[in-house]
Wavefront OBJ file of the C-alpha trace (Angstrom):
o trace
v 0.063 0.074 -0.076
v 1.170 3.640 -0.611
v 0.917 6.375 1.819
v -2.520 7.639 0.605
v -4.004 4.093 1.224
v -2.988 4.362 4.931
v -5.280 7.487 5.370
v -8.233 5.290 4.093
v -10.569 3.510 6.726
v -9.786 -0.279 7.355
v -12.834 -1.304 5.471
v -11.571 0.557 2.338
v -8.116 -0.769 2.732
v -9.489 -4.315 3.049
v -11.415 -3.840 -0.116
v -8.375 -2.558 -2.021
v -6.360 -5.606 -0.886
v -9.129 -7.940 -1.911
v -9.351 -6.138 -5.369
v -5.563 -6.425 -5.752
v -5.735 -10.250 -5.005
v -8.485 -10.706 -7.542
v -6.434 -8.973 -10.106
v -3.322 -11.196 -9.429
v -5.450 -14.210 -9.694
v -7.546 -13.319 -12.648
v -6.934 -15.079 -16.058
v -7.771 -13.875 -19.540
v -10.815 -15.602 -21.039
v -10.181 -18.302 -23.436
v -11.820 -17.008 -26.717
v -11.530 -18.461 -30.039
v -9.727 -16.618 -32.851
v -11.999 -14.635 -35.016
v -12.100 -15.855 -38.671
v -12.119 -13.300 -41.378
v -11.926 -10.425 -38.933
v -9.907 -7.208 -39.227
v -6.186 -7.070 -38.960
v -4.633 -4.472 -36.655
v -6.069 -2.099 -33.945
v -9.671 -2.344 -32.949
v -11.601 0.136 -35.147
v -14.164 0.881 -32.321
v -11.306 1.977 -30.101
v -9.110 3.796 -32.649
v -11.859 5.218 -34.978
v -10.623 3.439 -38.105
v -13.786 2.658 -39.985
v -12.298 1.777 -43.310
v -11.043 -1.556 -44.761
v -9.455 -1.479 -48.242
v -10.889 2.011 -48.874
v -14.532 0.964 -48.104
v -16.406 2.590 -45.044
v -17.628 -0.257 -42.819
v -20.371 -0.199 -40.210
v -21.750 -2.708 -37.805
l 1 2 3 4 5 6 7 8 9 10 11 12 13 14 15 16 17 18 19 20 21 22 23 24 25 26 27 28 29 30 31 32 33 34 35 36 37 38 39 40 41 42 43 44 45 46 47 48 49 50 51 52 53 54 55 56 57 58
């Protein structure tokens, strides 16, 4: 914990510790690879709505 965490009530400190433990134990979901999908960065996140010069929509 850092110095600002020590200023928190005990319940908040416990909640932060539990959240950190969950993050350490978390595993990435096992998802199948998309077939025929886009290459590169996610268009929703990066605003790239074109593929081979064609505007695409979902």
